[in-house]
C-alpha positions as CSV (number, residue, x, y, z in Angstrom):
1,X,0.0,0.0,0.0
2,X,2.8,2.4,0.8
3,X,4.4,1.8,-2.6
4,X,1.2,2.8,-4.4
5,X,0.9,5.9,-2.4
6,X,-2.8,5.3,-1.7
7,X,-2.4,6.9,1.7
8,X,0.6,9.2,1.3
9,X,-0.8,11.2,-1.7
10,X,-4.1,12.1,-0.1
11,X,-2.4,13.0,3.2
12,X,0.1,15.2,1.3
13,X,-2.8,17.0,-0.4
14,X,-4.6,17.5,2.9
15,X,-1.4,18.8,4.4
16,X,-1.1,21.3,1.5
17,X,-4.6,22.5,2.0
18,X,-3.9,23.0,5.7
19,X,-0.9,25.1,4.8
20,X,-2.7,27.5,2.5
21,X,-3.2,31.1,3.3
22,X,-6.4,31.9,5.3
23,X,-7.8,34.3,2.7
24,X,-7.2,32.0,-0.2
25,X,-10.7,30.5,0.0
26,X,-12.4,33.9,0.0
27,X,-10.5,34.9,-3.1
28,X,-11.5,31.7,-5.0
29,X,-15.1,31.3,-3.8
30,X,-16.4,34.3,-5.8
31,X,-15.4,33.0,-9.2
32,X,-16.5,29.5,-8.3
33,X,-19.9,30.7,-7.3
34,X,-20.2,32.8,-10.4
35,X,-19.2,29.8,-12.6
36,X,-21.7,27.6,-10.7
37,X,-24.5,30.1,-11.1
38,X,-23.8,30.5,-14.8
39,X,-23.7,26.8,-15.4
40,X,-27.1,26.4,-13.6
41,X,-28.6,29.3,-15.5
42,X,-27.5,27.8,-18.8
43,X,-28.7,24.3,-17.8
44,X,-32.1,25.8,-16.9
45,X,-32.4,27.5,-20.2
46,X,-31.4,24.4,-22.1
47,X,-34.0,22.2,-20.3
48,X,-36.8,24.8,-20.4
49,X,-36.2,25.5,-24.1
50,X,-35.9,21.8,-25.0
51,X,-39.2,21.0,-23.2
52,X,-40.9,23.9,-25.0
53,X,-39.4,22.7,-28.3
54,X,-41.1,19.3,-27.8
55,X,-44.4,21.0,-27.0
56,X,-44.5,20.6,-23.2
57,X,-46.2,23.7,-21.7
58,X,-44.6,23.9,-18.2
59,X,-44.1,26.6,-15.6
60,X,-40.5,27.8,-15.4
61,X,-40.5,27.6,-11.6
62,X,-41.4,23.9,-11.8
63,X,-38.5,23.4,-14.2
64,X,-36.1,25.2,-11.8
65,X,-37.3,23.1,-8.9
66,X,-36.8,19.8,-10.8
67,X,-33.5,21.0,-12.1
68,X,-32.1,21.7,-8.6
69,X,-33.5,18.4,-7.3
70,X,-31.9,16.6,-10.2
71,X,-28.5,18.3,-9.5
72,X,-28.7,16.8,-6.0
73,X,-29.7,13.4,-7.3
74,X,-26.9,13.5,-9.8
75,X,-24.4,13.9,-7.0
76,X,-25.3,10.4,-5.8
77,X,-22.9,8.0,-7.7
78,X,-25.6,5.6,-8.9
79,X,-25.2,6.2,-12.7
80,X,-25.3,4.4,-15.9
81,X,-24.0,6.4,-18.9
82,X,-24.0,9.7,-17.1
83,X,-27.2,9.1,-15.0
84,X,-29.3,7.7,-17.8
85,X,-32.6,6.6,-16.3
86,X,-32.0,7.9,-12.8
87,X,-32.3,11.6,-13.8
88,X,-35.2,10.9,-16.2
89,X,-37.2,8.9,-13.6
90,X,-36.6,11.5,-10.9
91,X,-37.7,14.2,-13.3
92,X,-40.9,12.3,-14.2
93,X,-41.7,11.7,-10.5
94,X,-41.1,15.4,-9.6
95,X,-43.0,16.7,-12.6
96,X,-45.9,14.4,-11.7
97,X,-46.0,16.0,-8.2
98,X,-46.8,19.3,-9.9
99,X,-49.4,17.7,-12.2
100,X,-47.3,17.4,-15.3
101,X,-47.5,13.7,-16.1
102,X,-48.1,12.5,-19.6
103,X,-46.3,10.5,-22.3
104,X,-45.0,13.5,-24.1
105,X,-43.0,14.6,-21.1
106,X,-41.3,11.1,-20.9
107,X,-40.5,11.3,-24.6
108,X,-39.2,14.9,-24.2
109,X,-36.9,13.9,-21.3
110,X,-35.4,11.1,-23.4
111,X,-35.0,13.4,-26.4
112,X,-33.2,15.9,-24.2
113,X,-30.8,13.1,-23.2
114,X,-30.3,12.2,-26.8
115,X,-29.7,15.8,-27.8
116,X,-27.1,16.1,-24.9
117,X,-25.2,13.0,-26.2
118,X,-25.4,14.4,-29.8
119,X,-24.0,17.8,-28.7
120,X,-21.2,16.0,-26.8
121,X,-20.3,13.9,-29.8
122,X,-20.3,17.0,-32.1
123,X,-18.0,18.9,-29.7
124,X,-15.6,15.9,-29.6
125,X,-15.2,16.0,-33.3
126,X,-12.5,18.6,-32.8
127,X,-10.1,15.8,-31.7
128,X,-9.9,13.9,-35.1
129,X,-10.4,17.1,-37.1
130,X,-7.8,19.0,-35.1
131,X,-5.3,16.1,-35.6
132,X,-6.0,16.0,-39.3
133,X,-5.4,19.8,-39.7
134,X,-2.3,19.7,-37.6
135,X,-0.9,16.9,-39.6
136,X,-1.7,18.8,-42.9
137,X,0.0,21.9,-41.5
138,X,3.1,20.0,-40.6
139,X,3.3,18.3,-44.0
140,X,2.9,21.7,-45.7
141,X,5.6,23.3,-43.5
142,X,8.1,20.5,-44.3
143,X,7.7,21.0,-48.0
């Protein structure tokens, strides 16, 4: 165990945290809270607009409540493919508590997940495309 550093590395990190300046956390917490708030705002806009796109008429305050509850549920490490199924079932249950329970909502939630994976795949295309352009630039520079 000592050779792997399973205990020594975490203890060294904790020691480093204990040795930091007292005002360090106050200087970092502002940007972190701003980033977290912006992320939540954009996620709210994404979910609300996606539900409206699929024809689900829903109150924005209900979407905000379900979003915050889902963020708490997503923190629990019971996930398959990024929380597939867990988040959707939680959303369906919470929307049903507010009287929004129909088949179009379930389909919309699954479509939101499919759109999320499609956007992730599209943004990951920069890896092979970037490698191809870098390779082309290097070949052109050598000639």
